Structure formats: structure tokens, C-alpha cells
VEXPA-304093 format. One record per atom (N, C-alpha, C): x, y, z; residue in three letters. Coordinates in steps of 0.05 Angstrom, whole numbers, padded with zeros to 5 digits, always signed. Layout:
<recs>
XYZALA;...
</recs>
This chain:
<recs>
+01981+00173+02601MET;+01978+00195+02586MET;+01960+00210+02603MET;+01941+00197+02630ASN;+01932+00214+02650ASN;+01953+00232+02666ASN;+01970+00221+02666ASP;+01998+00237+02676ASP;+02004+00251+02673ASP;+02005+00255+02649ARG;+02019+00271+02625ARG;+01997+00301+02631ARG;+01973+00298+02627ILE;+01948+00318+02622ILE;+01945+00326+02658ILE;+01950+00320+02673GLU;+01948+00326+02705GLU;+01979+00337+02700GLU;+02002+00330+02697ALA;+02025+00358+02697ALA;+02016+00377+02670ALA;+02012+00378+02657PHE;+02009+00395+02642PHE;+01984+00417+02658PHE;+01957+00402+02668ASN;+01939+00422+02683ASN;+01953+00436+02702ASN;+01965+00423+02716GLN;+01986+00436+02741GLN;+02002+00455+02730GLN;+02013+00451+02714ARG;+02028+00472+02703ARG;+02024+00498+02697ARG;+01993+00490+02678VAL;+01974+00517+02678VAL;+01966+00528+02701VAL;+01959+00509+02725ALA;+01948+00529+02735ALA;+01971+00547+02759ALA;+01995+00526+02750THR;+02010+00542+02775THR;+02027+00575+02763THR;+02017+00568+02733ALA;+02034+00597+02717ALA;+02009+00611+02717ALA;+01984+00612+02721LEU;+01965+00627+02713LEU;+01958+00638+02746LEU;+01969+00623+02769SER;+01965+00640+02793SER;+01987+00658+02799SER;+02008+00657+02789HIS;+02032+00678+02792HIS;+02026+00705+02784HIS;+02025+00736+02794PRO;+02037+00744+02783PRO;+02053+00751+02752PRO;+02037+00762+02735LEU;+02050+00765+02702LEU;+02048+00798+02699LEU;+02075+00802+02687PHE;+02071+00824+02668PHE;+02091+00828+02644PHE;+02087+00839+02624PHE;+02104+00846+02605PHE;+02121+00880+02599PHE;+02149+00868+02592ILE;+02160+00886+02577ILE;+02150+00894+02562ILE;+02155+00929+02551ALA;+02142+00934+02534ALA;+02160+00969+02520ALA;+02171+00968+02496GLY;+02185+00994+02491GLY;+02201+00989+02463GLY;+02195+01014+02458THR;+02212+01016+02428THR;+02239+00997+02419THR;+02239+00989+02401GLU;+02263+00963+02398GLU;+02287+00990+02405GLU;+02305+00972+02405ARG;+02331+00989+02425ARG;+02335+01012+02441ARG;+02312+00997+02450SER;+02304+01029+02477SER;+02324+01011+02502SER;+02337+00987+02503GLY;+02343+00973+02533GLY;+02327+00956+02543GLY;+02301+00938+02520THR;+02287+00924+02535THR;+02294+00906+02540THR;+02324+00889+02525THR;+02335+00859+02541THR;+02355+00874+02562THR;+02367+00896+02566TRP;+02383+00899+02587TRP;+02363+00902+02606TRP;+02330+00911+02607LEU;+02320+00908+02634LEU;+02304+00888+02636LEU;+02304+00863+02623GLN;+02299+00832+02627GLN;+02324+00823+02634GLN;+02346+00825+02634LEU;+02369+00813+02646LEU;+02361+00826+02675LEU;+02362+00845+02679LEU;+02366+00858+02713LEU;+02338+00851+02723LEU;+02322+00851+02711LEU;+02295+00832+02724LEU;+02296+00804+02727LEU;+02308+00793+02720ASP;+02303+00763+02711ASP;+02326+00756+02733ASP;+02350+00771+02738ALA;+02368+00767+02769ALA;+02351+00762+02782ALA;+02334+00774+02796HIS;+02316+00772+02821HIS;+02313+00743+02820HIS;+02322+00733+02855PRO;+02314+00700+02854PRO;+02277+00699+02848PRO;+02257+00726+02858GLU;+02235+00708+02852GLU;+02226+00717+02829GLU;+02238+00730+02814ILE;+02226+00736+02779ILE;+02238+00719+02755ILE;+02220+00710+02752ALA;+02227+00693+02715ALA;+02228+00712+02700ALA;+02238+00728+02676CYS;+02236+00749+02655CYS;+02248+00733+02637CYS;+02229+00728+02613ARG;+02240+00716+02590ARG;+02244+00729+02557ARG;+02257+00722+02539GLY;+02243+00741+02514GLY;+02257+00732+02502GLY;+02251+00740+02468GLU;+02216+00755+02463GLU;+02202+00719+02449GLU;+02184+00719+02473GLY;+02157+00700+02459GLY;+02134+00710+02436GLY;+02140+00734+02425GLN;+02125+00750+02409GLN;+02101+00738+02409GLN;+02094+00732+02438PHE;+02063+00728+02433PHE;+02042+00741+02422PHE;+02050+00771+02438MET;+02013+00783+02431MET;+02020+00799+02398MET;+02054+00802+02385ASN;+02047+00812+02368ASN;+02051+00790+02346ASN;+02052+00767+02349ARG;+02057+00746+02334ARG;+02035+00721+02333ARG;+02041+00714+02352LEU;+02022+00694+02362LEU;+01988+00680+02360LEU;+01982+00707+02382PHE;+01959+00704+02383PHE;+01937+00713+02366PHE;+01958+00737+02343PRO;+01933+00751+02316PRO;+01935+00723+02301PRO;+01964+00700+02293GLN;+01966+00686+02277GLN;+01941+00654+02291GLN;+01936+00660+02321MET;+01916+00643+02326MET;+01893+00646+02325MET;+01881+00679+02326SER;+01858+00687+02323SER;+01851+00684+02289SER;+01875+00685+02272GLU;+01862+00682+02246GLU;+01859+00645+02238GLU;+01872+00636+02258VAL;+01859+00606+02249VAL;+01836+00600+02264VAL;+01829+00606+02288PHE;+01807+00600+02294PHE;+01777+00624+02270PHE;+01790+00634+02260LYS;+01765+00652+02244LYS;+01759+00633+02218LYS;+01779+00627+02217GLY;+01779+00608+02187GLY;+01767+00581+02191GLY;+01769+00570+02214TYR;+01753+00544+02215TYR;+01730+00551+02233TYR;+01723+00569+02242ARG;+01695+00573+02250ARG;+01679+00580+02228ARG;+01688+00598+02200GLY;+01675+00607+02183GLY;+01669+00582+02178GLY;+01690+00562+02168ALA;+01683+00537+02156ALA;+01659+00526+02154ALA;+01670+00522+02192VAL;+01650+00497+02214VAL;+01610+00513+02207VAL;+01618+00541+02206GLN;+01587+00559+02204GLN;+01578+00556+02175GLN;+01593+00567+02149ALA;+01585+00552+02129ALA;+01578+00521+02120ALA;+01586+00505+02134PHE;+01577+00475+02136PHE;+01539+00478+02148PHE;+01545+00489+02174ASN;+01519+00488+02187ASN;+01501+00497+02180ASN;+01503+00525+02161THR;+01482+00536+02143THR;+01486+00527+02123THR;+01497+00502+02110GLY;+01483+00490+02091GLY;+01479+00465+02083GLY;+01497+00453+02084TYR;+01495+00413+02088TYR;+01473+00412+02115TYR;+01489+00424+02141PHE;+01468+00407+02156PHE;+01447+00429+02165PHE;+01435+00456+02157ARG;+01420+00471+02154ARG;+01399+00466+02169ARG;+01390+00424+02176ASP;+01363+00409+02180ASP;+01373+00408+02206ASP;+01397+00391+02223THR;+01402+00397+02244THR;+01422+00407+02260THR;+01429+00402+02277SER;+01438+00415+02301SER;+01476+00423+02295SER;+01478+00416+02268GLY;+01505+00424+02263GLY;+01516+00427+02285GLY;+01553+00433+02281PHE;+01575+00423+02297PHE;+01578+00453+02319PHE;+01587+00444+02345PRO;+01586+00470+02355PRO;+01617+00485+02354PRO;+01616+00506+02361ILE;+01643+00521+02354ILE;+01641+00537+02382ILE;+01679+00549+02383LEU;+01682+00561+02408LEU;+01675+00586+02406LEU;+01662+00600+02433THR;+01654+00623+02436THR;+01677+00641+02436THR;+01683+00665+02441ASP;+01711+00695+02443ASP;+01729+00685+02473ASP;+01705+00676+02496ASP;+01717+00669+02516ASP;+01722+00648+02509ASP;+01720+00634+02503GLU;+01731+00597+02507GLU;+01764+00598+02483GLU;+01751+00618+02463GLU;+01779+00626+02455GLU;+01794+00635+02460GLU;+01799+00642+02466ARG;+01810+00675+02495ARG;+01824+00647+02513ARG;+01816+00633+02530PHE;+01815+00618+02548PHE;+01843+00599+02531PHE;+01833+00585+02507VAL;+01854+00573+02496VAL;+01888+00584+02491VAL;+01880+00617+02488LYS;+01909+00626+02489LYS;+01915+00625+02515LYS;+01909+00632+02534GLN;+01910+00638+02553GLN;+01932+00614+02568GLN;+01918+00581+02562THR;+01929+00567+02561THR;+01954+00554+02553THR;+01960+00573+02525TYR;+01988+00568+02509TYR;+02011+00577+02525TYR;+01988+00613+02527LEU;+02009+00627+02546LEU;+02027+00614+02569LEU;+02004+00600+02586ALA;+02013+00592+02606ALA;+02032+00567+02614ALA;+02023+00551+02587LEU;+02053+00528+02585LEU;+02082+00538+02584LEU;+02071+00565+02567LEU;+02107+00575+02558LEU;+02115+00588+02582LEU;+02100+00604+02590ILE;+02112+00618+02615ILE;+02119+00598+02640ILE;+02101+00574+02637ALA;+02113+00563+02670ALA;+02142+00550+02665ALA;+02151+00550+02632LYS;+02180+00537+02614LYS;+02206+00560+02633LYS;+02192+00587+02633PHE;+02213+00610+02644PHE;+02229+00592+02668PHE;+02218+00590+02690ASP;+02231+00584+02714ASP;+02243+00542+02713ASP;+02258+00548+02711SER;+02273+00512+02717SER;+02275+00511+02747SER;+02284+00526+02759THR;+02282+00522+02797THR;+02261+00511+02805THR;+02238+00537+02790GLY;+02212+00524+02814GLY;+02211+00545+02846GLY;+02223+00561+02838GLN;+02222+00586+02857GLN;+02215+00617+02854GLN;+02212+00623+02827ALA;+02203+00642+02818ALA;+02171+00641+02828ALA;+02162+00667+02836LYS;+02142+00680+02850LYS;+02126+00697+02825LYS;+02144+00708+02805ILE;+02133+00733+02780ILE;+02141+00726+02762ILE;+02125+00724+02739PHE;+02145+00718+02711PHE;+02138+00744+02701PHE;+02156+00745+02684GLY;+02153+00759+02660GLY;+02162+00753+02627GLY;+02150+00776+02610GLU;+02163+00759+02587GLU;+02171+00794+02573GLU;+02191+00798+02555LYS;+02202+00816+02544LYS;+02192+00814+02509LYS;+02176+00832+02498THR;+02187+00828+02474THR;+02174+00864+02462THR;+02190+00875+02456PRO;+02189+00906+02452PRO;+02165+00913+02440PRO;+02153+00898+02414ALA;+02135+00907+02409ALA;+02104+00907+02424ALA;+02099+00899+02445ASN;+02085+00897+02465ASN;+02071+00920+02475ASN;+02093+00945+02465VAL;+02080+00961+02470VAL;+02062+00972+02446VAL;+02056+00957+02423ARG;+02039+00969+02403ARG;+02018+00934+02404ARG;+02013+00935+02427CYS;+01995+00908+02432CYS;+01975+00913+02459CYS;+01989+00926+02473LEU;+01968+00937+02488LEU;+01942+00940+02503LEU;+01929+00937+02482ASP;+01901+00925+02478ASP;+01890+00897+02485ASP;+01915+00878+02473ARG;+01914+00860+02468ARG;+01912+00842+02497ARG;+01937+00851+02502ILE;+01946+00840+02532ILE;+01930+00843+02553ILE;+01916+00869+02556ARG;+01891+00874+02564ARG;+01875+00855+02566ARG;+01862+00846+02546TYR;+01851+00819+02539TYR;+01857+00794+02547TYR;+01885+00789+02532ILE;+01894+00756+02545ILE;+01896+00759+02570ILE;+01919+00787+02578ALA;+01916+00770+02605ALA;+01915+00801+02624ALA;+01888+00800+02639PRO;+01875+00827+02647PRO;+01894+00837+02670PRO;+01895+00814+02685GLN;+01916+00824+02715GLN;+01937+00822+02705GLN;+01944+00823+02687SER;+01977+00832+02691SER;+01993+00865+02686SER;+02011+00864+02700LYS;+02026+00891+02690LYS;+02046+00898+02668LYS;+02052+00924+02670ILE;+02066+00924+02640ILE;+02093+00954+02652ILE;+02115+00943+02642VAL;+02135+00952+02659VAL;+02147+00969+02633VAL;+02137+00988+02623PHE;+02156+01016+02606PHE;+02183+01014+02608PHE;+02194+01015+02579ILE;+02226+01031+02589ILE;+02225+01054+02556ILE;+02240+01070+02561VAL;+02241+01093+02551VAL;+02268+01102+02544VAL;+02271+01110+02513ARG;+02311+01113+02511ARG;+02303+01135+02497ARG;+02325+01154+02498ASP;+02315+01181+02476ASP;+02316+01173+02451ASP;+02297+01180+02434GLY;+02288+01167+02406GLY;+02309+01182+02385GLY;+02330+01196+02395ARG;+02352+01204+02371ARG;+02372+01174+02382ARG;+02373+01169+02401ASP;+02401+01148+02403ASP;+02387+01121+02399ASP;+02359+01122+02406VAL;+02355+01099+02389VAL;+02354+01087+02363VAL;+02345+01121+02344GLY;+02350+01114+02316GLY;+02377+01106+02308GLY;+02402+01121+02323VAL;+02427+01122+02314VAL;+02432+01078+02326VAL;+02423+01075+02343SER;+02426+01048+02347SER;+02415+01024+02329SER;+02393+01033+02317ALA;+02370+01017+02303ALA;+02390+01027+02278ALA;+02404+01037+02269TRP;+02415+01041+02235TRP;+02441+01017+02237TRP;+02458+01023+02265HIS;+02481+00995+02265HIS;+02466+00974+02273HIS;+02449+00967+02286HIS;+02441+00942+02287HIS;+02426+00936+02258HIS;+02413+00949+02243GLY;+02407+00937+02215GLY;+02427+00935+02198GLY;+02451+00947+02199LYS;+02479+00933+02181LYS;+02487+00910+02189LYS;+02486+00912+02222ALA;+02500+00894+02228ALA;+02487+00864+02231ALA;+02456+00862+02228SER;+02441+00840+02233SER;+02435+00819+02207SER;+02442+00807+02208ARG;+02424+00790+02186ARG;+02396+00788+02188ARG;+02385+00787+02207TYR;+02358+00787+02214TYR;+02342+00811+02203TYR;+02353+00837+02195GLN;+02335+00863+02196GLN;+02339+00867+02164GLN;+02317+00876+02152ARG;+02316+00877+02128ARG;+02324+00912+02114ARG;+02329+00918+02138ASP;+02338+00945+02129ASP;+02375+00954+02141ASP;+02373+00935+02133GLY;+02415+00938+02126GLY;+02426+00950+02103GLY;+02407+00966+02091ASN;+02408+00976+02068ASN;+02408+01007+02070ASN;+02395+01012+02083GLU;+02378+01040+02100GLU;+02407+01058+02100GLU;+02404+01087+02088THR;+02428+01105+02098THR;+02412+01107+02132THR;+02433+01132+02144LEU;+02423+01145+02167LEU;+02403+01161+02161LEU;+02396+01172+02148PRO;+02372+01186+02150PRO;+02349+01177+02149PRO;+02346+01160+02125GLU;+02327+01138+02126GLU;+02311+01129+02151GLU;+02341+01120+02166THR;+02333+01098+02186THR;+02321+01116+02208THR;+02329+01142+02215ILE;+02326+01169+02230ILE;+02282+01174+02232ILE;+02289+01181+02197HIS;+02261+01182+02201HIS;+02238+01161+02200HIS;+02249+01138+02197ARG;+02229+01115+02208ARG;+02233+01113+02232ARG;+02252+01120+02240VAL;+02254+01104+02282VAL;+02238+01136+02292VAL;+02233+01146+02277ALA;+02227+01180+02290ALA;+02199+01177+02293ALA;+02192+01160+02268THR;+02153+01160+02263THR;+02142+01143+02285THR;+02163+01117+02288ALA;+02158+01092+02299ALA;+02162+01099+02326ALA;+02179+01123+02338TRP;+02185+01116+02369TRP;+02161+01142+02382TRP;+02154+01158+02358ALA;+02128+01181+02370ALA;+02097+01165+02372ALA;+02089+01141+02351GLY;+02081+01119+02363GLY;+02077+01112+02384GLY;+02096+01102+02386ASP;+02100+01087+02413ASP;+02095+01105+02430ASP;+02109+01124+02433MET;+02113+01149+02462MET;+02089+01158+02466MET;+02067+01156+02441ARG;+02038+01164+02450ARG;+02018+01154+02466ARG;+02031+01116+02450ARG;+02017+01087+02471ARG;+02014+01095+02509ARG;+02039+01099+02503ILE;+02045+01091+02527ILE;+02034+01119+02541ILE;+02033+01136+02542ILE;+02018+01165+02550ILE;+01989+01157+02554ILE;+01981+01145+02533GLN;+01949+01141+02527GLN;+01944+01126+02550GLN;+01970+01102+02556HIS;+01968+01076+02566HIS;+01964+01092+02602HIS;+01981+01101+02604GLN;+01984+01106+02635GLN;+01965+01133+02640GLN;+01955+01138+02626MET;+01939+01160+02636MET;+01909+01144+02640MET;+01898+01126+02622ALA;+01879+01111+02627ALA;+01878+01095+02642ALA;+01902+01082+02658SER;+01905+01057+02668SER;+01932+01065+02689SER;+01937+01086+02702PRO;+01965+01096+02712PRO;+01973+01065+02731PRO;+01948+01049+02754GLU;+01954+01032+02761GLU;+01970+01005+02753GLU;+01966+01001+02731THR;+01986+00979+02723THR;+02005+00983+02710THR;+02021+01005+02709SER;+02041+00998+02696SER;+02061+01015+02705SER;+02084+01016+02705ILE;+02104+01029+02710ILE;+02129+01049+02693ILE;+02140+01065+02690LEU;+02150+01075+02676LEU;+02182+01079+02681LEU;+02205+01065+02665VAL;+02233+01072+02674VAL;+02247+01084+02643VAL;+02263+01110+02653ARG;+02280+01116+02630ARG;+02302+01099+02623ARG;+02306+01096+02608TYR;+02335+01077+02599TYR;+02354+01105+02622TYR;+02356+01125+02604GLU;+02380+01141+02615GLU;+02383+01147+02647GLU;+02361+01143+02667ASP;+02351+01143+02693ASP;+02366+01114+02704ASP;+02354+01093+02687LEU;+02363+01071+02698LEU;+02397+01066+02686LEU;+02404+01081+02677TYR;+02437+01083+02665TYR;+02449+01097+02696TYR;+02431+01112+02697GLU;+02451+01132+02715GLU;+02442+01132+02745GLU;+02419+01125+02750LYS;+02413+01110+02787LYS;+02402+01087+02785LYS;+02418+01062+02775PRO;+02404+01039+02774PRO;+02392+01036+02796PRO;+02400+01033+02818ALA;+02394+01018+02842ALA;+02373+01031+02852ALA;+02354+01058+02857GLU;+02343+01075+02862GLU;+02325+01063+02837GLU;+02324+01061+02807ASN;+02305+01059+02798ASN;+02294+01027+02789ASN;+02318+01005+02795LEU;+02306+00983+02801LEU;+02289+00976+02823LEU;+02290+00991+02851ALA;+02277+00989+02869ALA;+02255+00990+02868ALA;+02248+01014+02846ASN;+02214+01025+02847ASN;+02197+01007+02829ASN;+02222+00990+02805ILE;+02203+00971+02786ILE;+02194+00947+02808ILE;+02217+00940+02822PHE;+02218+00909+02841PHE;+02190+00918+02862PHE;+02196+00939+02872SER;+02169+00947+02892SER;+02136+00942+02875SER;+02131+00958+02852PHE;+02120+00956+02840PHE;+02108+00926+02836PHE;+02129+00912+02826LEU;+02120+00882+02817LEU;+02108+00861+02837LEU;+02121+00871+02861GLY;+02115+00856+02888GLY;+02138+00841+02891GLY;+02165+00850+02882ALA;+02180+00828+02889ALA;+02195+00840+02919ALA;+02215+00819+02933SER;+02218+00834+02951SER;+02254+00843+02951SER;+02254+00861+02973LEU;+02273+00883+02963LEU;+02297+00882+02986LEU;+02329+00885+02984ASP;+02341+00892+02992ASP;+02368+00900+02991ASP;+02387+00909+02996ASP;+02415+00925+02976ASP;+02432+00900+02963ASP;+02434+00869+02976GLY;+02445+00854+02959GLY;+02437+00844+02946GLY;+02404+00850+02943VAL;+02387+00824+02908VAL;+02397+00860+02892VAL;+02393+00873+02900LEU;+02394+00906+02882LEU;+02432+00902+02868LEU;+02450+00889+02893LYS;+02476+00888+02881LYS;+02475+00873+02852LYS;+02467+00840+02866ASP;+02467+00820+02850ASP;+02451+00825+02817ASP;+02437+00835+02820CYS;+02408+00843+02799CYS;+02431+00856+02777CYS;+02444+00882+02784GLN;+02459+00897+02770GLN;+02478+00884+02752GLN;+02499+00868+02779GLU;+02526+00853+02770GLU;+02519+00832+02745GLU;+02496+00821+02751ALA;+02486+00803+02729ALA;+02485+00807+02716ALA;+02470+00831+02710ALA;+02466+00840+02677ALA;+02480+00866+02671ALA;+02508+00873+02685ASP;+02528+00890+02674ASP;+02539+00890+02644ASP;+02543+00905+02638PHE;+02546+00906+02606PHE;+02574+00883+02589PHE;+02585+00883+02604SER;+02617+00872+02604SER;+02602+00848+02610SER;+02589+00830+02619ARG;+02578+00802+02616ARG;+02567+00797+02591ARG;+02552+00810+02573PHE;+02550+00812+02555PHE;+02555+00819+02524PHE;+02585+00828+02524SER;+02596+00849+02509SER;+02625+00836+02506SER;+02636+00812+02513ASP;+02659+00797+02510ASP;+02686+00816+02527ASP;+02676+00832+02557GLY;+02692+00841+02570GLY;+02683+00870+02570GLY;+02686+00876+02547ARG;+02684+00909+02537ARG;+02666+00924+02564ARG;+02678+00948+02566LYS;+02666+00969+02582LYS;+02645+00975+02570LYS;+02623+01001+02574ARG;+02607+01017+02558ARG;+02627+01039+02552ARG;+02616+01040+02525GLY;+02629+01062+02507GLY;+02654+01049+02490GLY;+02657+01030+02499GLU;+02678+01017+02481GLU;+02661+01008+02462GLU;+02660+01002+02431GLU;+02639+01006+02410GLU;+02653+00973+02400GLU;+02629+00966+02396ASP;+02633+00933+02377ASP;+02605+00940+02352ASP;+02604+00942+02333LYS;+02582+00946+02312LYS;+02582+00922+02315LYS;+02595+00909+02309SER;+02568+00884+02306SER;+02564+00865+02323SER;+02561+00885+02348ALA;+02545+00869+02378ALA;+02517+00882+02376ALA;+02502+00856+02394GLN;+02482+00862+02401GLN;+02478+00890+02422GLN;+02505+00879+02436PHE;+02498+00907+02455PHE;+02532+00924+02452PHE;+02523+00937+02433ARG;+02541+00948+02421ARG;+02564+00978+02436ARG;+02549+00996+02448LYS;+02569+01010+02453LYS;+02552+01015+02487LYS;+02535+01013+02490GLY;+02519+01025+02518GLY;+02519+01048+02531GLY;+02516+01064+02509ILE;+02527+01095+02534ILE;+02498+01108+02516ILE;+02498+01142+02528ILE;+02472+01149+02529ILE;+02485+01177+02515ILE;+02463+01190+02494GLY;+02477+01212+02474GLY;+02492+01211+02456GLY;+02495+01181+02445ASP;+02509+01179+02430ASP;+02506+01193+02406ASP;+02477+01195+02402TRP;+02466+01198+02382TRP;+02486+01232+02360TRP;+02486+01254+02386GLN;+02500+01272+02370GLN;+02529+01267+02365GLN;+02537+01250+02367ASN;+02573+01241+02347ASN;+02562+01235+02323ASN;+02529+01230+02319TYR;+02520+01230+02281TYR;+02514+01255+02277TYR;+02510+01272+02293ASP;+02487+01288+02283ASP;+02512+01329+02275ASP;+02527+01319+02256GLU;+02549+01345+02260GLU;+02530+01358+02236GLU;+02513+01364+02225GLN;+02495+01366+02205GLN;+02471+01383+02211GLN;+02469+01366+02239GLY;+02435+01375+02248GLY;+02401+01364+02239GLY;+02418+01339+02225ARG;+02390+01329+02218ARG;+02370+01309+02230ARG;+02399+01291+02253ILE;+02375+01274+02270ILE;+02368+01295+02290ILE;+02369+01319+02304GLN;+02352+01332+02321GLN;+02332+01351+02303GLN;+02339+01357+02278ALA;+02315+01365+02256ALA;+02296+01344+02251ALA;+02298+01324+02244THR;+02274+01307+02235THR;+02263+01294+02259THR;+02277+01294+02285PHE;+02258+01288+02314PHE;+02247+01311+02315PHE;+02255+01340+02318GLN;+02235+01357+02325GLN;+02212+01367+02305GLN;+02218+01352+02279ASP;+02202+01358+02263ASP;+02174+01329+02260ASP;+02183+01308+02277ILE;+02157+01291+02275ILE;+02154+01277+02309ILE;+02166+01286+02321ALA;+02165+01271+02353ALA;+02176+01294+02375ALA;+02171+01319+02354ASP;+02181+01344+02384ASP;+02157+01346+02408ASP;+02136+01341+02410ASP;+02114+01338+02438ASP;+02131+01319+02455ASP;+02133+01294+02433GLU;+02142+01265+02456GLU;+02170+01264+02465GLU;+02187+01280+02460LEU;+02218+01290+02464LEU;+02206+01309+02499LEU;+02191+01325+02481ARG;+02188+01344+02513ARG;+02170+01325+02543ARG;+02158+01320+02528HIS;+02143+01295+02549HIS;+02166+01279+02560HIS;+02179+01270+02560PHE;+02198+01250+02563PHE;+02222+01263+02571PHE;+02226+01282+02574ARG;+02245+01309+02584ARG;+02269+01304+02568ARG;+02273+01299+02547TYR;+02294+01297+02520TYR;+02297+01331+02503TYR;+02278+01345+02517LEU;+02285+01370+02503LEU;+02284+01390+02532LEU;
</recs>
């Protein structure tokens, strides 16, 4: 028993001693592709999707809150004339969450060679304050993709995936929903980068697509990973589109696949009447311009 506890303690200590980063970006923006590219680096272990910040920790907070309220009620009721039962402080509850996070992160690296750990969940982009609270020393890698391509990709994904609630949406309905969400996510990214520029780096999907080596080099440098031409080549090959699409090349479409088509500007093939463009300019014109999509 003591040996197991010591082993757990060692795993936690080791995980917490390594640099940590989170990938964040609107769903269907290339977060999985970026995760695969970074995970291929021999010094990086990056997995997805842990759903730490958007699911696990909010639920843990609710459990803590309910338990704390029940104990406090007993302390001020039945046991008001005694010392009552102790409760955890906010900092102690945060330590419990950090320990849980560390135990899971330690599982990312089966070889024991990784020096940098990362986690990819698109919804991290909506949990930036929570990331700063739970993991204040961590870094953020933002990936941004043209929202119009995001909308078309989301529509196909919703129709194909049994996990999506929106499979019956029309394309205009999906575009409107995605435009609203995308604009909000872009504003969060802009605000974060203005407030804390040293803690994050941003890459556009389109730039990573057109100049993968240059943009990967920037990210590796930001994360503190070693860099040479061989590593860049290996990472690109390990995350090549064909490896995760049954051998298809970019542009060869499989509407049922997670990696459907893998190109930029595909939204134009679905915008004969100009509705996609009009919707995005109505809802997200400033954000499109900020990220150089107009």
C-alpha cells in the first residue's frame, strides 16, 4: 500500500515538474491535427481530449460545493456547540484538482522520455480563466481557422457523427450557430493575447497548412522543445493527412470521416448564393478582419 502511494506521489511530482500547455480553438479548427503534429516531437507528449477545464473541474467544483455546504450546515446546526468538522479551503480544493490533473497527464508518456506535456480540448478556448487558476504556469497554443470553413466542416461533421446533437440542422442554421460561437471564441483569444501575450502563441490553420515547417518551428521554440530539420520533417510525416484518412490525399473527400477533406477555402463551394459570407460578415466581420480572413 505504501509503495503504491509513493508511486502515485512520484507520478504527480514528476508531472508537475514539467512544462505544461493546452491547445485551444473553436471545434473543427484543426486542433486534432495540431495535437498530432506536436505529439510527434520526441520531447512532447500531447493528448486529447481530456475535457479537464470544461467538464471535469466544473463538476468537481459542484461536488466540493455540495459537500462543503452539507458539512457547514451540520457544523452550524447539530454541532454548533462543538468545533465541528473541518472543510477544505479554496486553495486546498485547487490542489486536489491539480493532483488529479497531474495523475492523468503522467499517463500521456509511456516511454518516460517526454519533457513537455500538452492537452488538447477545443473548449479550452472558453475556459482560459480556469486554466490560469488551475495551472497558472501553463502555456496556451491557440489555433484559428477561417470561421466559414469551420462552419462548413461542422455541418458535415454533424451530419456524419452519431455524437452530434445537430445532425438535422440545415447548412444555414449551422453557419449561423458557428458564426456566433466562432466570433465569441475569437474575441476571447484576442483578449487573452492582449492581457497576457507571453503565455500564449497563435497559429492560423491556413498558415500551418501552407508553411508547416516554419510555423511548427515557432511553436516548438515557444514551448521550449529542441529544434532541427529532422524533427520538423518527422512531425509533419507523422501527422500527414493520408495517415489518418485511409490513404486519401488532401482534397479527396470522405463525408463520414473525422478528417473529411483537409483543405482551405472549401466554404466557397457551398456559398453559391452568398449566404455564408453574408452571415459571417453580419455576425463576425471584425473578427474576420482581425485574423486576416477579409
